[in-house]
C-alpha positions in Angstrom: 0.0 0.0 0.0 1.2 3.5 -0.8 0.5 4.9 2.6 2.7 2.2 4.2 5.8 3.7 2.5 8.5 4.8 5.0 6.7 3.7 8.2 9.3 2.0 10.4 8.5 -1.3 12.1 10.7 -2.1 15.1 11.2 -5.9 15.4 12.3 -7.0 18.8 14.1 -10.4 19.0 15.1 -11.7 22.5 17.9 -14.2 22.2 19.3 -16.8 24.7 21.5 -19.7 23.6 19.8 -20.0 20.3 22.8 -20.5 17.9 21.2 -23.6 16.4 18.1 -21.6 15.2 19.2 -18.0 15.1 20.5 -17.7 11.5 17.3 -19.0 10.0 15.3 -16.7 12.2 17.4 -13.6 11.3 17.5 -14.5 7.6 13.7 -14.5 7.6 13.6 -11.0 9.2 16.3 -9.2 7.2 14.8 -10.8 4.0 11.3 -9.4 4.6 9.7 -7.8 1.5 8.9 -4.8 3.7 12.3 -3.1 4.1 11.6 -0.3 6.5 12.6 -2.2 9.6 14.5 -1.5 12.8 15.7 -4.9 14.0 16.6 -5.0 17.7 18.5 -8.1 18.8 18.7 -8.5 22.5 21.4 -11.0 23.5 20.3 -12.0 27.0 23.5 -13.3 28.4 23.9 -16.2 25.9 26.7 -18.6 26.7 26.9 -20.0 23.1 27.8 -18.3 19.8 24.5 -16.3 19.7 26.1 -13.0 20.5 28.7 -13.4 17.8 26.0 -14.3 15.3 24.1 -11.1 16.3 27.3 -8.9 15.8 28.0 -10.5 12.4 24.5 -9.8 11.1 24.7 -6.2 12.5 27.9 -5.6 10.6 26.2 -6.5 7.3 22.9 -4.7 7.8 22.7 -1.2 9.3 19.0 -1.7 10.2 20.2 -4.1 13.0 20.9 -2.9 16.6 22.4 -5.3 19.1 22.0 -5.1 22.9 24.3 -7.4 24.9 23.1 -7.7 28.5 23.4 -10.0 31.5 20.8 -12.8 31.6 17.5 -11.4 32.9 14.9 -13.6 31.3 12.6 -13.2 28.3 10.5 -10.5 29.7 13.5 -8.3 30.7 15.0 -8.8 27.2 11.8 -7.7 25.5 11.6 -4.7 27.8 15.1 -3.8 26.9 14.1 -3.8 23.2 11.0 -1.8 23.9 13.0 0.9 25.7 15.1 1.7 22.6 12.5 1.0 19.8 11.9 4.1 17.6 9.4 2.7 15.0 5.8 3.7 14.6 4.9 0.0 14.9 6.2 -2.9 16.9 6.6 -6.6 16.1 8.1 -9.4 18.1 9.9 -12.6 17.0 11.3 -15.4 19.2 14.8 -16.5 18.2 13.9 -20.1 17.3 11.0 -19.2 15.0 10.9 -17.7 11.5 8.6 -15.6 9.3 7.1 -15.9 5.9 8.9 -13.4 3.6 5.8 -11.0 3.4 4.6 -11.2 7.0 5.2 -7.6 8.0 3.9 -6.3 4.6 0.8 -8.4 5.1 0.2 -7.2 8.6 0.9 -3.5 7.8 -1.4 -3.5 4.8 -4.2 -5.0 6.9 -3.7 -2.6 9.7 -3.6 0.5 7.5 -6.4 -0.6 5.2 -9.0 -0.3 8.0 -7.2 2.2 10.4 -6.6 -0.5 13.0 -4.2 -0.3 16.0 -3.4 -4.0 16.0 -3.1 -6.5 13.1 -3.2 -10.3 13.8 -2.2 -13.1 11.4 -2.3 -16.9 11.7 0.7 -19.1 12.4 2.0 -22.6 11.9 2.7 -25.1 14.7 6.0 -26.3 13.4 7.4 -29.7 14.4 10.5 -31.6 13.2 8.9 -33.3 10.3 5.6 -31.5 9.7 3.7 -28.3 10.5 0.0 -27.3 10.6 -1.7 -24.0 10.7 -3.4 -22.9 13.9 -6.6 -22.1 12.0 -7.4 -23.3 8.5 -10.4 -20.9 8.1 -8.2 -18.0 6.8 -11.0 -15.8 8.3 -10.8 -12.0 8.1 -12.5 -9.9 10.7 -12.4 -6.2 11.7 -13.2 -5.8 15.4 -14.0 -2.9 17.6 -12.3 -2.7 21.1 -14.9 -4.7 23.1 -15.3 -7.5 20.5 -11.5 -7.9 20.1 -11.2 -8.1 23.9 -13.9 -10.7 24.1 -12.1 -12.9 21.5 -8.8 -12.4 23.3 -10.2 -13.3 26.7 -11.7 -16.5 25.3 -8.1 -17.4 24.1 -9.3 -19.7 21.3 -9.7 -18.0 17.9 -7.7 -15.0 19.1 -4.8 -16.3 21.1 -2.5 -14.4 23.4 0.9 -14.9 21.7 2.7 -11.6 21.2 4.6 -12.6 18.0 1.8 -13.1 15.4 0.7 -9.4 15.7 1.7 -5.9 14.7 1.1 -3.1 17.1 1.1 0.7 17.1 3.9 1.6 19.4 1.8 4.0 21.4 -0.2 1.0 22.8 2.9 0.0 24.9 3.2 3.4 26.7 3.2 2.6 30.4 3.1 -1.2 29.7 6.1 -3.5 30.1 6.4 -7.3 30.5 6.4 -8.6 34.1 10.1 -9.5 34.8 10.8 -12.8 36.6 7.6 -14.4 35.2 7.0 -16.6 32.2 3.9 -16.5 29.9 4.4 -12.7 29.8 2.1 -12.5 26.8 -0.9 -13.6 28.9 0.0 -11.1 31.6 0.0 -8.1 29.2 -2.1 -8.7 26.0 -5.4 -7.7 27.6 -3.8 -4.4 28.7 -2.6 -3.7 25.2 -5.8 -4.7 23.5 -7.9 -2.6 25.9 -6.1 0.5 24.5 -6.8 -0.4 20.9 -9.8 1.2 19.2 -9.8 -1.4 16.3 -8.2 -4.7 15.6 -8.0 -6.6 12.3 -7.6 -10.4 12.4 -6.6 -12.2 9.2 -5.9 -15.8 9.9 -3.5 -16.5 7.1 -0.5 -18.3 8.6 2.6 -16.1 8.3 4.6 -17.1 11.4 6.4 -20.4 12.1 6.1 -21.3 15.8 8.7 -24.0 16.4 7.7 -26.6 19.0 10.9 -27.4 20.8 11.2 -30.0 23.6 13.8 -27.9 25.3 11.9 -24.6 25.1 10.1 -23.2 28.1 6.7 -24.5 26.8 8.3 -27.8 26.0 9.7 -28.3 29.4 6.6 -27.1 31.2 3.1 -28.3 30.3 1.8 -24.7 30.2 -1.6 -25.2 31.5 -0.1 -26.7 34.7 2.2 -23.8 35.3 1.5 -21.4 38.2 2.5 -18.3 36.2 0.1 -19.4 33.5 -2.8 -19.6 35.9 -1.8 -16.4 37.6 -1.8 -14.5 34.3 -5.3 -15.6 33.5 -6.6 -15.0 37.0 -5.2 -11.5 37.0 -7.5 -10.7 34.1 -10.5 -11.6 36.2 -9.3 -9.3 39.0 -8.5 -6.5 36.5 -11.9 -6.4 34.7 -14.0 -7.1 37.8 -12.2 -4.2 39.5 -13.2 -1.9 36.6 -16.8 -3.1 36.8 -16.6 -4.7 33.3 -18.8 -7.7 34.3 -19.1 -9.3 30.9 -15.3 -9.2 30.3 -14.7 -10.4 33.8 -17.1 -13.3 33.2 -15.2 -14.3 30.0 -11.9 -14.0 31.8 -13.2 -16.1 34.7 -14.6 -18.9 32.5 -11.2 -19.0 30.5 -9.3 -19.2 33.8 -11.4 -22.1 35.0 -11.2 -23.8 31.6 -7.4 -23.7 31.9 -7.6 -25.0 35.5 -9.9 -27.7 34.2 -7.3 -28.8 31.6 -4.7 -29.0 34.3 -7.1 -31.0 36.5 -7.9 -33.3 33.5 -4.3 -33.9 32.3 -2.4 -33.7 35.5 0.3 -36.4 35.5 -0.6 -37.2 39.1 -4.3 -37.4 38.3 -4.6 -40.7 40.1 -3.4 -38.9 43.3 -6.1 -37.8 45.7 -3.8 -35.1 46.9 -3.3 -33.5 43.4 -7.1 -33.6 42.7 -7.7 -32.0 46.1 -5.3 -29.2 45.3 -7.2 -28.4 42.1 -10.5 -28.4 44.0 -9.1 -26.1 46.6 -8.0 -23.6 43.9 -11.5 -23.7 42.5 -13.0 -23.2 46.0 -10.6 -20.3 46.6 -11.7 -18.7 43.3 -15.4 -19.1 44.2 -14.9 -17.5 47.7 -12.9 -14.6 46.3 -15.5 -14.0 43.5 -18.7 -14.5 45.4 -19.2 -18.0 44.3 -18.5 -17.2 40.6 -20.8 -14.2 40.3 -19.4 -13.3 36.9 -20.1 -16.8 35.4 -23.2 -17.7 33.5 -25.5 -20.2 35.2 -24.6 -23.1 33.0 -20.9 -22.3 33.3 -21.2 -22.2 37.1 -23.0 -25.6 37.2 -20.4 -27.2 34.9 -17.4 -26.1 37.0 -19.2 -27.0 40.3 -19.7 -30.5 39.1 -16.3 -30.7 37.3 -14.4 -29.9 40.5 -16.6 -31.9 42.8 -15.2 -35.1 44.5 -17.7 -37.5 42.9 -17.9 -40.2 40.2 -20.1 -37.9 38.2 -17.2 -35.4 38.1 -14.9 -38.1 36.6 -17.4 -38.8 33.9 -17.7 -35.1 33.2 -14.0 -34.8 32.9 -13.9 -37.6 30.3 -16.7 -36.0 28.3 -15.1 -32.6 28.6 -11.8 -34.0 27.3 -13.4 -35.5 24.3 -15.3 -32.3 23.6 -12.1 -30.2 23.7 -10.4 -32.6 21.3 -13.3 -32.3 18.8 -13.4 -28.6 19.3 -9.7 -28.2 18.5 -9.9 -30.4 15.5 -12.7 -28.4 14.1 -10.8 -25.1 14.7 -7.6 -26.4 13.1 -9.1 -28.4 10.2 -12.3 -26.4 9.6 -15.8 -28.0 9.7 -15.4 -29.6 6.3 -12.0 -31.1 7.3 -13.5 -32.4 10.5 -16.4 -34.0 8.7 -13.9 -35.6 6.2 -11.9 -37.1 9.1 -15.1 -38.5 10.7 -16.1 -40.0 7.4 -12.7 -41.6 6.9 -12.8 -43.0 10.4 -16.2 -44.5 9.9 -15.3 -45.8 6.4 -12.1 -47.4 7.6 -13.9 -49.0 10.5 -16.7 -50.3 8.2 -14.1 -51.7 5.8 -12.2 -53.4 8.6 -15.4 -55.0 9.9 -16.4 -56.2 6.4 -12.9 -57.8 5.9 -13.2 -59.5 9.2 -16.6 -60.9 8.3 -15.3 -62.2 5.0 -12.4 -63.9 6.7 -14.9 -65.6 9.1 -17.1 -66.7 6.1 -14.1 -68.3 4.5 
């Protein structure tokens, strides 16, 4: 777009011991079709060759700035980049991921075409031997502030990752990542989205999110992590304190859904103690929030039964787990893709039964 000409995008890349992946990541940034970038590489005390790689790339591209600092964690590294960013727009990239060549042109065009403050694209879940898009619908939506917040708080169609988005820099005024915590995206995204008048979401995948076993989210099953739960619980407190009852209700239901997933998949699920701890968290939430006053009636009944110490709760956990699997397949594959999978499953089962019957007849 003509009106995109000359607008600087500051791209912040926190880096820690990423030499195995860093060159692919940086090649995808410096090779972007949109050239007006300020690329800020924050070497967060790496003990491998990451710092040398940063300096080498900076020597060959004057758009690159390098910060070498003592290790302070991902949040502190992103904050260091934010403190020196001069662009009108902000983007974030993790050092083990990479971008499609037109990602920032795509996001900026979407943002400027509707006068939005945030543009969101889709992404690939990338594994060693395959990858899949987070959403195959490729849907396009222009959202006003409240509608965008509702989607963000549900954390399904609009997820809380910071790196698949382009932001106006002014949205970060007075906002920084919580240092010493992980899942900093979830701690801050609602604060940033609250300041946006308009958000454009275009779920074409442009970002490759590498699923590493040795990454933070690979080491920790995220929905069992205390920081993860704390981030989503803070949203309940934030919007209830502002009297935004509907937003507080959405935040509360999402927090309890994440707590439910932890309860369902906990590696010590057979332990009475671990189940009791999850029920105690739910009881504490209910007491602090007047027995779930922000929840809709059916949501309240569901969570009451789910966290109860009864055989009915175990059945509900099983049904809930199956439902979430189906829901995620529909979201990733699309309704037609889901129906195709069901048909293939039924057809293959029918064929297997027919073959077994034929063998018996013989």
